[in-house]
Predicted model as a PDB file, atoms N, CA, C, CB and O in Angstrom, pLDDT in the B-factor column:
MODEL        1                                                                  
ATOM      1  N   MET A   1       4.286  10.322  -0.629  1.00 79.00           N  
ATOM      2  CA  MET A   1       3.061   9.569  -0.736  1.00 79.00           C  
ATOM      3  C   MET A   1       1.911  10.514  -0.390  1.00 79.00           C  
ATOM      4  CB  MET A   1       3.080   8.312   0.195  1.00 79.00           C  
ATOM      5  O   MET A   1       1.946  11.222   0.617  1.00 79.00           O  
ATOM      6  N   HIS A   2       0.896  10.507  -1.246  1.00 83.00           N  
ATOM      7  CA  HIS A   2      -0.261  11.366  -1.030  1.00 83.00           C  
ATOM      8  C   HIS A   2      -1.533  10.551  -1.242  1.00 83.00           C  
ATOM      9  CB  HIS A   2      -0.227  12.597  -1.980  1.00 83.00           C  
ATOM     10  O   HIS A   2      -2.088  10.537  -2.340  1.00 83.00           O  
ATOM     11  N   PRO A   3      -1.997   9.869  -0.188  1.00 89.00           N  
ATOM     12  CA  PRO A   3      -3.229   9.088  -0.340  1.00 89.00           C  
ATOM     13  C   PRO A   3      -4.445  10.004  -0.469  1.00 89.00           C  
ATOM     14  CB  PRO A   3      -3.411   8.135   0.854  1.00 89.00           C  
ATOM     15  O   PRO A   3      -4.395  11.183  -0.116  1.00 89.00           O  
ATOM     16  N   LEU A   4      -5.529   9.440  -0.979  1.00 90.00           N  
ATOM     17  CA  LEU A   4      -6.779  10.188  -1.046  1.00 90.00           C  
ATOM     18  C   LEU A   4      -7.246  10.517   0.371  1.00 90.00           C  
ATOM     19  CB  LEU A   4      -7.867   9.384  -1.815  1.00 90.00           C  
ATOM     20  O   LEU A   4      -6.925   9.791   1.312  1.00 90.00           O  
ATOM     21  N   ALA A   5      -7.988  11.586   0.528  1.00 92.00           N  
ATOM     22  CA  ALA A   5      -8.457  12.024   1.839  1.00 92.00           C  
ATOM     23  C   ALA A   5      -9.563  11.116   2.361  1.00 92.00           C  
ATOM     24  CB  ALA A   5      -8.953  13.468   1.771  1.00 92.00           C  
ATOM     25  O   ALA A   5     -10.323  10.530   1.590  1.00 92.00           O  
ATOM     26  N   ALA A   6      -9.637  11.010   3.676  1.00 93.00           N  
ATOM     27  CA  ALA A   6     -10.734  10.271   4.312  1.00 93.00           C  
ATOM     28  C   ALA A   6     -12.059  10.870   3.848  1.00 93.00           C  
ATOM     29  CB  ALA A   6     -10.618  10.316   5.878  1.00 93.00           C  
ATOM     30  O   ALA A   6     -12.206  12.086   3.727  1.00 93.00           O  
ATOM     31  N   GLY A   7     -13.015   9.984   3.594  1.00 94.00           N  
ATOM     32  CA  GLY A   7     -14.321  10.411   3.119  1.00 94.00           C  
ATOM     33  C   GLY A   7     -14.457  10.379   1.606  1.00 94.00           C  
ATOM     34  O   GLY A   7     -15.562  10.524   1.083  1.00 94.00           O  
ATOM     35  N   THR A   8     -13.348  10.190   0.889  1.00 95.00           N  
ATOM     36  CA  THR A   8     -13.370  10.157  -0.567  1.00 95.00           C  
ATOM     37  C   THR A   8     -14.007   8.859  -1.059  1.00 95.00           C  
ATOM     38  CB  THR A   8     -11.946  10.306  -1.133  1.00 95.00           C  
ATOM     39  O   THR A   8     -13.659   7.777  -0.588  1.00 95.00           O  
ATOM     40  N   GLN A   9     -14.929   8.965  -1.995  1.00 96.00           N  
ATOM     41  CA  GLN A   9     -15.539   7.793  -2.631  1.00 96.00           C  
ATOM     42  C   GLN A   9     -14.591   7.291  -3.713  1.00 96.00           C  
ATOM     43  CB  GLN A   9     -16.952   8.136  -3.233  1.00 96.00           C  
ATOM     44  O   GLN A   9     -14.067   8.081  -4.499  1.00 96.00           O  
ATOM     45  N   VAL A  10     -14.368   5.965  -3.756  1.00 96.00           N  
ATOM     46  CA  VAL A  10     -13.492   5.385  -4.769  1.00 96.00           C  
ATOM     47  C   VAL A  10     -14.200   4.234  -5.466  1.00 96.00           C  
ATOM     48  CB  VAL A  10     -12.168   4.905  -4.141  1.00 96.00           C  
ATOM     49  O   VAL A  10     -15.120   3.620  -4.926  1.00 96.00           O  
ATOM     50  N   LYS A  11     -13.743   3.962  -6.677  1.00 96.00           N  
ATOM     51  CA  LYS A  11     -14.245   2.819  -7.440  1.00 96.00           C  
ATOM     52  C   LYS A  11     -13.137   1.782  -7.521  1.00 96.00           C  
ATOM     53  CB  LYS A  11     -14.722   3.246  -8.872  1.00 96.00           C  
ATOM     54  O   LYS A  11     -11.955   2.122  -7.521  1.00 96.00           O  
ATOM     55  N   GLN A  12     -13.524   0.525  -7.587  1.00 95.00           N  
ATOM     56  CA  GLN A  12     -12.560  -0.552  -7.720  1.00 95.00           C  
ATOM     57  C   GLN A  12     -11.624  -0.256  -8.892  1.00 95.00           C  
ATOM     58  CB  GLN A  12     -13.277  -1.911  -7.915  1.00 95.00           C  
ATOM     59  O   GLN A  12     -12.075   0.081  -9.987  1.00 95.00           O  
ATOM     60  N   GLY A  13     -10.322  -0.384  -8.652  1.00 96.00           N  
ATOM     61  CA  GLY A  13      -9.325  -0.140  -9.688  1.00 96.00           C  
ATOM     62  C   GLY A  13      -8.804   1.280  -9.739  1.00 96.00           C  
ATOM     63  O   GLY A  13      -7.840   1.554 -10.453  1.00 96.00           O  
ATOM     64  N   GLN A  14      -9.420   2.196  -8.996  1.00 96.00           N  
ATOM     65  CA  GLN A  14      -8.966   3.593  -8.949  1.00 96.00           C  
ATOM     66  C   GLN A  14      -7.702   3.682  -8.095  1.00 96.00           C  
ATOM     67  CB  GLN A  14     -10.085   4.529  -8.378  1.00 96.00           C  
ATOM     68  O   GLN A  14      -7.595   2.985  -7.086  1.00 96.00           O  
ATOM     69  N   THR A  15      -6.758   4.514  -8.477  1.00 96.00           N  
ATOM     70  CA  THR A  15      -5.549   4.719  -7.678  1.00 96.00           C  
ATOM     71  C   THR A  15      -5.917   5.406  -6.371  1.00 96.00           C  
ATOM     72  CB  THR A  15      -4.501   5.556  -8.458  1.00 96.00           C  
ATOM     73  O   THR A  15      -6.566   6.452  -6.372  1.00 96.00           O  
ATOM     74  N   ILE A  16      -5.492   4.803  -5.237  1.00 95.00           N  
ATOM     75  CA  ILE A  16      -5.781   5.403  -3.930  1.00 95.00           C  
ATOM     76  C   ILE A  16      -4.541   6.050  -3.317  1.00 95.00           C  
ATOM     77  CB  ILE A  16      -6.337   4.346  -2.976  1.00 95.00           C  
ATOM     78  O   ILE A  16      -4.656   6.951  -2.487  1.00 95.00           O  
ATOM     79  N   PHE A  17      -3.346   5.588  -3.729  1.00 93.00           N  
ATOM     80  CA  PHE A  17      -2.111   6.291  -3.371  1.00 93.00           C  
ATOM     81  C   PHE A  17      -0.991   5.791  -4.262  1.00 93.00           C  
ATOM     82  CB  PHE A  17      -1.755   6.086  -1.869  1.00 93.00           C  
ATOM     83  O   PHE A  17      -1.107   4.743  -4.898  1.00 93.00           O  
ATOM     84  N   THR A  18       0.095   6.550  -4.302  1.00 92.00           N  
ATOM     85  CA  THR A  18       1.257   6.211  -5.125  1.00 92.00           C  
ATOM     86  C   THR A  18       2.496   6.189  -4.246  1.00 92.00           C  
ATOM     87  CB  THR A  18       1.430   7.221  -6.298  1.00 92.00           C  
ATOM     88  O   THR A  18       2.740   7.115  -3.472  1.00 92.00           O  
ATOM     89  N   LEU A  19       3.272   5.126  -4.373  1.00 89.00           N  
ATOM     90  CA  LEU A  19       4.555   5.032  -3.689  1.00 89.00           C  
ATOM     91  C   LEU A  19       5.645   5.376  -4.693  1.00 89.00           C  
ATOM     92  CB  LEU A  19       4.776   3.607  -3.075  1.00 89.00           C  
ATOM     93  O   LEU A  19       5.582   4.955  -5.848  1.00 89.00           O  
ATOM     94  N   SER A  20       6.641   6.137  -4.263  1.00 87.00           N  
ATOM     95  CA  SER A  20       7.754   6.518  -5.137  1.00 87.00           C  
ATOM     96  C   SER A  20       9.067   6.193  -4.461  1.00 87.00           C  
ATOM     97  CB  SER A  20       7.692   8.018  -5.496  1.00 87.00           C  
ATOM     98  O   SER A  20       9.215   6.328  -3.247  1.00 87.00           O  
ATOM     99  N   HIS A  21      10.030   5.755  -5.283  1.00 85.00           N  
ATOM    100  CA  HIS A  21      11.386   5.518  -4.805  1.00 85.00           C  
ATOM    101  C   HIS A  21      12.313   5.855  -5.961  1.00 85.00           C  
ATOM    102  CB  HIS A  21      11.591   4.030  -4.302  1.00 85.00           C  
ATOM    103  O   HIS A  21      12.440   5.087  -6.914  1.00 85.00           O  
ATOM    104  N   GLY A  22      12.957   7.008  -5.866  1.00 90.00           N  
ATOM    105  CA  GLY A  22      13.786   7.465  -6.979  1.00 90.00           C  
ATOM    106  C   GLY A  22      12.919   7.704  -8.201  1.00 90.00           C  
ATOM    107  O   GLY A  22      11.936   8.444  -8.139  1.00 90.00           O  
ATOM    108  N   GLU A  23      13.280   7.082  -9.306  1.00 95.00           N  
ATOM    109  CA  GLU A  23      12.527   7.218 -10.554  1.00 95.00           C  
ATOM    110  C   GLU A  23      11.332   6.260 -10.618  1.00 95.00           C  
ATOM    111  CB  GLU A  23      13.448   6.972 -11.745  1.00 95.00           C  
ATOM    112  O   GLU A  23      10.481   6.390 -11.499  1.00 95.00           O  
ATOM    113  N   ARG A  24      11.264   5.310  -9.700  1.00 93.00           N  
ATOM    114  CA  ARG A  24      10.227   4.283  -9.738  1.00 93.00           C  
ATOM    115  C   ARG A  24       8.968   4.738  -9.011  1.00 93.00           C  
ATOM    116  CB  ARG A  24      10.744   2.985  -9.125  1.00 93.00           C  
ATOM    117  O   ARG A  24       9.029   5.404  -7.978  1.00 93.00           O  
ATOM    118  N   ARG A  25       7.826   4.359  -9.578  1.00 93.00           N  
ATOM    119  CA  ARG A  25       6.537   4.704  -8.980  1.00 93.00           C  
ATOM    120  C   ARG A  25       5.633   3.473  -9.013  1.00 93.00           C  
ATOM    121  CB  ARG A  25       5.872   5.904  -9.730  1.00 93.00           C  
ATOM    122  O   ARG A  25       5.648   2.705  -9.975  1.00 93.00           O  
ATOM    123  N   LEU A  26       4.856   3.295  -7.962  1.00 91.00           N  
ATOM    124  CA  LEU A  26       3.892   2.213  -7.886  1.00 91.00           C  
ATOM    125  C   LEU A  26       2.544   2.808  -7.508  1.00 91.00           C  
ATOM    126  CB  LEU A  26       4.337   1.124  -6.864  1.00 91.00           C  
ATOM    127  O   LEU A  26       2.387   3.379  -6.429  1.00 91.00           O  
ATOM    128  N   GLU A  27       1.577   2.670  -8.401  1.00 94.00           N  
ATOM    129  CA  GLU A  27       0.225   3.141  -8.110  1.00 94.00           C  
ATOM    130  C   GLU A  27      -0.535   2.000  -7.452  1.00 94.00           C  
ATOM    131  CB  GLU A  27      -0.505   3.636  -9.407  1.00 94.00           C  
ATOM    132  O   GLU A  27      -0.649   0.914  -8.021  1.00 94.00           O  
ATOM    133  N   VAL A  28      -1.054   2.245  -6.254  1.00 94.00           N  
ATOM    134  CA  VAL A  28      -1.820   1.241  -5.529  1.00 94.00           C  
ATOM    135  C   VAL A  28      -3.293   1.503  -5.801  1.00 94.00           C  
ATOM    136  CB  VAL A  28      -1.508   1.273  -3.991  1.00 94.00           C  
ATOM    137  O   VAL A  28      -3.802   2.600  -5.572  1.00 94.00           O  
ATOM    138  N   LYS A  29      -3.965   0.468  -6.296  1.00 96.00           N  
ATOM    139  CA  LYS A  29      -5.363   0.582  -6.719  1.00 96.00           C  
ATOM    140  C   LYS A  29      -6.305   0.063  -5.645  1.00 96.00           C  
ATOM    141  CB  LYS A  29      -5.591  -0.180  -8.025  1.00 96.00           C  
ATOM    142  O   LYS A  29      -5.939  -0.813  -4.861  1.00 96.00           O  
ATOM    143  N   ALA A  30      -7.511   0.601  -5.608  1.00 95.00           N  
ATOM    144  CA  ALA A  30      -8.536   0.143  -4.667  1.00 95.00           C  
ATOM    145  C   ALA A  30      -8.987  -1.259  -5.057  1.00 95.00           C  
ATOM    146  CB  ALA A  30      -9.746   1.121  -4.638  1.00 95.00           C  
ATOM    147  O   ALA A  30      -9.357  -1.488  -6.209  1.00 95.00           O  
ATOM    148  N   PRO A  31      -8.963  -2.208  -4.110  1.00 94.00           N  
ATOM    149  CA  PRO A  31      -9.407  -3.562  -4.427  1.00 94.00           C  
ATOM    150  C   PRO A  31     -10.931  -3.675  -4.534  1.00 94.00           C  
ATOM    151  CB  PRO A  31      -8.899  -4.523  -3.376  1.00 94.00           C  
ATOM    152  O   PRO A  31     -11.447  -4.611  -5.145  1.00 94.00           O  
ATOM    153  N   VAL A  32     -11.642  -2.724  -3.941  1.00 94.00           N  
ATOM    154  CA  VAL A  32     -13.107  -2.694  -3.960  1.00 94.00           C  
ATOM    155  C   VAL A  32     -13.572  -1.250  -4.078  1.00 94.00           C  
ATOM    156  CB  VAL A  32     -13.701  -3.362  -2.684  1.00 94.00           C  
ATOM    157  O   VAL A  32     -12.808  -0.324  -3.806  1.00 94.00           O  
ATOM    158  N   SER A  33     -14.807  -1.060  -4.477  1.00 96.00           N  
ATOM    159  CA  SER A  33     -15.407   0.278  -4.451  1.00 96.00           C  
ATOM    160  C   SER A  33     -15.841   0.573  -3.026  1.00 96.00           C  
ATOM    161  CB  SER A  33     -16.619   0.387  -5.442  1.00 96.00           C  
ATOM    162  O   SER A  33     -16.223  -0.336  -2.289  1.00 96.00           O  
ATOM    163  N   GLY A  34     -15.784   1.833  -2.636  1.00 96.00           N  
ATOM    164  CA  GLY A  34     -16.197   2.205  -1.290  1.00 96.00           C  
ATOM    165  C   GLY A  34     -15.747   3.597  -0.918  1.00 96.00           C  
ATOM    166  O   GLY A  34     -15.651   4.490  -1.760  1.00 96.00           O  
ATOM    167  N   THR A  35     -15.474   3.761   0.358  1.00 96.00           N  
ATOM    168  CA  THR A  35     -15.088   5.049   0.916  1.00 96.00           C  
ATOM    169  C   THR A  35     -13.777   4.917   1.668  1.00 96.00           C  
ATOM    170  CB  THR A  35     -16.185   5.594   1.842  1.00 96.00           C  
ATOM    171  O   THR A  35     -13.562   3.946   2.394  1.00 96.00           O  
ATOM    172  N   VAL A  36     -12.892   5.905   1.490  1.00 96.00           N  
ATOM    173  CA  VAL A  36     -11.660   5.949   2.283  1.00 96.00           C  
ATOM    174  C   VAL A  36     -12.088   6.301   3.708  1.00 96.00           C  
ATOM    175  CB  VAL A  36     -10.603   7.004   1.700  1.00 96.00           C  
ATOM    176  O   VAL A  36     -12.548   7.411   3.977  1.00 96.00           O  
ATOM    177  N   ALA A  37     -11.928   5.333   4.612  1.00 96.00           N  
ATOM    178  CA  ALA A  37     -12.387   5.517   5.987  1.00 96.00           C  
ATOM    179  C   ALA A  37     -11.314   6.119   6.890  1.00 96.00           C  
ATOM    180  CB  ALA A  37     -12.842   4.196   6.555  1.00 96.00           C  
ATOM    181  O   ALA A  37     -11.626   6.844   7.835  1.00 96.00           O  
ATOM    182  N   ASP A  38     -10.042   5.815   6.596  1.00 96.00           N  
ATOM    183  CA  ASP A  38      -8.966   6.281   7.475  1.00 96.00           C  
ATOM    184  C   ASP A  38      -7.655   6.277   6.708  1.00 96.00           C  
ATOM    185  CB  ASP A  38      -8.857   5.395   8.746  1.00 96.00           C  
ATOM    186  O   ASP A  38      -7.466   5.494   5.777  1.00 96.00           O  
ATOM    187  N   ILE A  39      -6.755   7.161   7.111  1.00 96.00           N  
ATOM    188  CA  ILE A  39      -5.404   7.277   6.552  1.00 96.00           C  
ATOM    189  C   ILE A  39      -4.423   7.099   7.706  1.00 96.00           C  
ATOM    190  CB  ILE A  39      -5.187   8.667   5.817  1.00 96.00           C  
ATOM    191  O   ILE A  39      -4.614   7.677   8.776  1.00 96.00           O  
ATOM    192  N   ASN A  40      -3.377   6.307   7.499  1.00 95.00           N  
ATOM    193  CA  ASN A  40      -2.339   6.128   8.506  1.00 95.00           C  
ATOM    194  C   ASN A  40      -1.304   7.235   8.326  1.00 95.00           C  
ATOM    195  CB  ASN A  40      -1.677   4.712   8.397  1.00 95.00           C  
ATOM    196  O   ASN A  40      -0.408   7.125   7.489  1.00 95.00           O  
ATOM    197  N   GLU A  41      -1.428   8.283   9.101  1.00 95.00           N  
ATOM    198  CA  GLU A  41      -0.531   9.434   8.988  1.00 95.00           C  
ATOM    199  C   GLU A  41       0.914   9.059   9.303  1.00 95.00           C  
ATOM    200  CB  GLU A  41      -0.989  10.550   9.919  1.00 95.00           C  
ATOM    201  O   GLU A  41       1.836   9.684   8.779  1.00 95.00           O  
ATOM    202  N   ASP A  42       1.132   8.041  10.157  1.00 95.00           N  
ATOM    203  CA  ASP A  42       2.503   7.594  10.452  1.00 95.00           C  
ATOM    204  C   ASP A  42       3.166   7.043   9.192  1.00 95.00           C  
ATOM    205  CB  ASP A  42       2.500   6.517  11.570  1.00 95.00           C  
ATOM    206  O   ASP A  42       4.335   7.326   8.930  1.00 95.00           O  
ATOM    207  N   ALA A  43       2.426   6.259   8.412  1.00 94.00           N  
ATOM    208  CA  ALA A  43       2.977   5.690   7.171  1.00 94.00           C  
ATOM    209  C   ALA A  43       3.175   6.777   6.120  1.00 94.00           C  
ATOM    210  CB  ALA A  43       2.049   4.584   6.620  1.00 94.00           C  
ATOM    211  O   ALA A  43       4.115   6.708   5.329  1.00 94.00           O  
ATOM    212  N   VAL A  44       2.303   7.774   6.105  1.00 93.00           N  
ATOM    213  CA  VAL A  44       2.462   8.883   5.154  1.00 93.00           C  
ATOM    214  C   VAL A  44       3.736   9.657   5.492  1.00 93.00           C  
ATOM    215  CB  VAL A  44       1.218   9.830   5.183  1.00 93.00           C  
ATOM    216  O   VAL A  44       4.489  10.042   4.598  1.00 93.00           O  
ATOM    217  N   ALA A  45       3.972   9.884   6.788  1.00 94.00           N  
ATOM    218  CA  ALA A  45       5.155  10.633   7.222  1.00 94.00           C  
ATOM    219  C   ALA A  45       6.436   9.811   7.068  1.00 94.00           C  
ATOM    220  CB  ALA A  45       4.994  11.073   8.676  1.00 94.00           C  
ATOM    221  O   ALA A  45       7.514  10.366   6.851  1.00 94.00           O  
ATOM    222  N   ARG A  46       6.311   8.483   7.182  1.00 94.00           N  
ATOM    223  CA  ARG A  46       7.489   7.601   7.098  1.00 94.00           C  
ATOM    224  C   ARG A  46       7.163   6.416   6.189  1.00 94.00           C  
ATOM    225  CB  ARG A  46       7.924   7.100   8.523  1.00 94.00           C  
ATOM    226  O   ARG A  46       6.867   5.328   6.683  1.00 94.00           O  
ATOM    227  N   PRO A  47       7.212   6.606   4.876  1.00 90.00           N  
ATOM    228  CA  PRO A  47       6.831   5.567   3.916  1.00 90.00           C  
ATOM    229  C   PRO A  47       7.592   4.246   4.052  1.00 90.00           C  
ATOM    230  CB  PRO A  47       7.026   6.088   2.542  1.00 90.00           C  
ATOM    231  O   PRO A  47       7.104   3.214   3.592  1.00 90.00           O  
ATOM    232  N   ALA A  48       8.765   4.252   4.668  1.00 91.00           N  
ATOM    233  CA  ALA A  48       9.517   3.004   4.853  1.00 91.00           C  
ATOM    234  C   ALA A  48       8.712   1.992   5.664  1.00 91.00           C  
ATOM    235  CB  ALA A  48      10.861   3.284   5.549  1.00 91.00           C  
ATOM    236  O   ALA A  48       8.948   0.790   5.548  1.00 91.00           O  
ATOM    237  N   LEU A  49       7.766   2.454   6.482  1.00 93.00           N  
ATOM    238  CA  LEU A  49       6.924   1.544   7.257  1.00 93.00           C  
ATOM    239  C   LEU A  49       6.143   0.591   6.362  1.00 93.00           C  
ATOM    240  CB  LEU A  49       5.962   2.335   8.127  1.00 93.00           C  
ATOM    241  O   LEU A  49       5.865  -0.543   6.752  1.00 93.00           O  
ATOM    242  N   VAL A  50       5.790   1.045   5.169  1.00 91.00           N  
ATOM    243  CA  VAL A  50       5.026   0.210   4.240  1.00 91.00           C  
ATOM    244  C   VAL A  50       5.814  -1.048   3.899  1.00 91.00           C  
ATOM    245  CB  VAL A  50       4.682   0.994   2.952  1.00 91.00           C  
ATOM    246  O   VAL A  50       5.249  -2.142   3.869  1.00 91.00           O  
ATOM    247  N   GLY A  51       7.099  -0.908   3.644  1.00 90.00           N  
ATOM    248  CA  GLY A  51       7.939  -2.061   3.338  1.00 90.00           C  
ATOM    249  C   GLY A  51       8.311  -2.874   4.554  1.00 90.00           C  
ATOM    250  O   GLY A  51       8.467  -4.092   4.466  1.00 90.00           O  
ATOM    251  N   GLU A  52       8.454  -2.214   5.695  1.00 94.00           N  
ATOM    252  CA  GLU A  52       8.863  -2.895   6.922  1.00 94.00           C  
ATOM    253  C   GLU A  52       7.735  -3.716   7.536  1.00 94.00           C  
ATOM    254  CB  GLU A  52       9.361  -1.886   7.931  1.00 94.00           C  
ATOM    255  O   GLU A  52       7.972  -4.804   8.060  1.00 94.00           O  
ATOM    256  N   SER A  53       6.525  -3.205   7.474  1.00 94.00           N  
ATOM    257  CA  SER A  53       5.400  -3.869   8.135  1.00 94.00           C  
ATOM    258  C   SER A  53       4.096  -3.585   7.389  1.00 94.00           C  
ATOM    259  CB  SER A  53       5.286  -3.407   9.605  1.00 94.00           C  
ATOM    260  O   SER A  53       3.216  -2.910   7.923  1.00 94.00           O  
ATOM    261  N   PRO A  54       3.960  -4.097   6.150  1.00 90.00           N  
ATOM    262  CA  PRO A  54       2.792  -3.755   5.331  1.00 90.00           C  
ATOM    263  C   PRO A  54       1.455  -4.228   5.918  1.00 90.00           C  
ATOM    264  CB  PRO A  54       2.961  -4.343   3.961  1.00 90.00           C  
ATOM    265  O   PRO A  54       0.414  -3.629   5.644  1.00 90.00           O  
ATOM    266  N   TYR A  55       1.479  -5.294   6.720  1.00 91.00           N  
ATOM    267  CA  TYR A  55       0.238  -5.806   7.311  1.00 91.00           C  
ATOM    268  C   TYR A  55       0.108  -5.407   8.778  1.00 91.00           C  
ATOM    269  CB  TYR A  55       0.179  -7.328   7.181  1.00 91.00           C  
ATOM    270  O   TYR A  55      -0.832  -5.820   9.458  1.00 91.00           O  
ATOM    271  N   GLY A  56       1.056  -4.601   9.264  1.00 94.00           N  
ATOM    272  CA  GLY A  56       1.031  -4.129  10.647  1.00 94.00           C  
ATOM    273  C   GLY A  56       0.960  -2.618  10.655  1.00 94.00           C  
ATOM    274  O   GLY A  56      -0.016  -2.038  10.178  1.00 94.00           O  
ATOM    275  N   VAL A  57       1.989  -1.970  11.194  1.00 95.00           N  
ATOM    276  CA  VAL A  57       1.994  -0.511  11.333  1.00 95.00           C  
ATOM    277  C   VAL A  57       2.176   0.229  10.015  1.00 95.00           C  
ATOM    278  CB  VAL A  57       3.080  -0.102  12.278  1.00 95.00           C  
ATOM    279  O   VAL A  57       2.061   1.454   9.976  1.00 95.00           O  
ATOM    280  N   GLY A  58       2.462  -0.503   8.924  1.00 95.00           N  
ATOM    281  CA  GLY A  58       2.708   0.137   7.632  1.00 95.00           C  
ATOM    282  C   GLY A  58       1.494   0.246   6.724  1.00 95.00           C  
ATOM    283  O   GLY A  58       1.640   0.571   5.546  1.00 95.00           O  
ATOM    284  N   TRP A  59       0.298  -0.018   7.244  1.00 95.00           N  
ATOM    285  CA  TRP A  59      -0.892   0.147   6.400  1.00 95.00           C  
ATOM    286  C   TRP A  59      -1.043   1.620   6.028  1.00 95.00           C  
ATOM    287  CB  TRP A  59      -2.176  -0.370   7.130  1.00 95.00           C  
ATOM    288  O   TRP A  59      -0.594   2.490   6.775  1.00 95.00           O  
ATOM    289  N   VAL A  60      -1.657   1.911   4.901  1.00 94.00           N  
ATOM    290  CA  VAL A  60      -1.758   3.292   4.427  1.00 94.00           C  
ATOM    291  C   VAL A  60      -3.198   3.788   4.443  1.00 94.00           C  
ATOM    292  CB  VAL A  60      -1.186   3.410   3.018  1.00 94.00           C  
ATOM    293  O   VAL A  60      -3.485   4.857   4.981  1.00 94.00           O  
ATOM    294  N   VAL A  61      -4.103   3.012   3.853  1.00 95.00           N  
ATOM    295  CA  VAL A  61      -5.492   3.448   3.694  1.00 95.00           C  
ATOM    296  C   VAL A  61      -6.428   2.338   4.162  1.00 95.00           C  
ATOM    297  CB  VAL A  61      -5.792   3.830   2.214  1.00 95.00           C  
ATOM    298  O   VAL A  61      -6.207   1.167   3.855  1.00 95.00           O  
ATOM    299  N   ARG A  62      -7.470   2.703   4.902  1.00 95.00           N  
ATOM    300  CA  ARG A  62      -8.511   1.743   5.267  1.00 95.00           C  
ATOM    301  C   ARG A  62      -9.754   2.104   4.459  1.00 95.00           C  
ATOM    302  CB  ARG A  62      -8.805   1.756   6.826  1.00 95.00           C  
ATOM    303  O   ARG A  62     -10.231   3.238   4.500  1.00 95.00           O  
ATOM    304  N   LEU A  63     -10.265   1.123   3.729  1.00 95.00           N  
ATOM    305  CA  LEU A  63     -11.467   1.334   2.907  1.00 95.00           C  
ATOM    306  C   LEU A  63     -12.666   0.648   3.552  1.00 95.00           C  
ATOM    307  CB  LEU A  63     -11.253   0.799   1.464  1.00 95.00           C  
ATOM    308  O   LEU A  63     -12.543  -0.416   4.158  1.00 95.00           O  
ATOM    309  N   GLU A  64     -13.815   1.275   3.409  1.00 95.00           N  
ATOM    310  CA  GLU A  64     -15.071   0.643   3.763  1.00 95.00           C  
ATOM    311  C   GLU A  64     -15.786   0.362   2.456  1.00 95.00           C  
ATOM    312  CB  GLU A  64     -15.937   1.539   4.730  1.00 95.00           C  
ATOM    313  O   GLU A  64     -16.109   1.284   1.707  1.00 95.00           O  
ATOM    314  N   GLY A  65     -16.034  -0.912   2.180  1.00 88.00           N  
ATOM    315  CA  GLY A  65     -16.655  -1.309   0.932  1.00 88.00           C  
ATOM    316  C   GLY A  65     -18.126  -0.938   0.862  1.00 88.00           C  
ATOM    317  O   GLY A  65     -18.768  -0.695   1.884  1.00 88.00           O  
ATOM    318  N   VAL A  66     -18.646  -0.897  -0.347  1.00 79.00           N  
ATOM    319  CA  VAL A  66     -20.050  -0.630  -0.588  1.00 79.00           C  
ATOM    320  C   VAL A  66     -20.831  -1.896  -0.318  1.00 79.00           C  
ATOM    321  CB  VAL A  66     -20.290  -0.126  -2.029  1.00 79.00           C  
ATOM    322  O   VAL A  66     -20.417  -2.986  -0.712  1.00 79.00           O  
ATOM    323  N   GLU A  67     -21.954  -1.755   0.351  1.00 67.00           N  
ATOM    324  CA  GLU A  67     -22.788  -2.933   0.647  1.00 67.00           C  
ATOM    325  C   GLU A  67     -23.927  -3.046  -0.325  1.00 67.00           C  
ATOM    326  CB  GLU A  67     -23.332  -2.872   2.067  1.00 67.00           C  
ATOM    327  O   GLU A  67     -24.730  -3.974  -0.230  1.00 67.00           O  
TER     328      GLU A  67                                                      
ENDMDL                                                                          
END                                                                             
């Protein structure tokens, strides 16, 4: 998993990271336009956290929306 770096400007619908499992890939898109504010390095190092606790310790990217 290689999320965009903190500080990166994104547009709604842009891929912000990709999850892979074997031959399967899932592109996760930005729900809003804004800035990548933070990356969860624990989830990047251990992608299984995303499936185990997607709304807890498995978050990947925090976005700050455009006002």
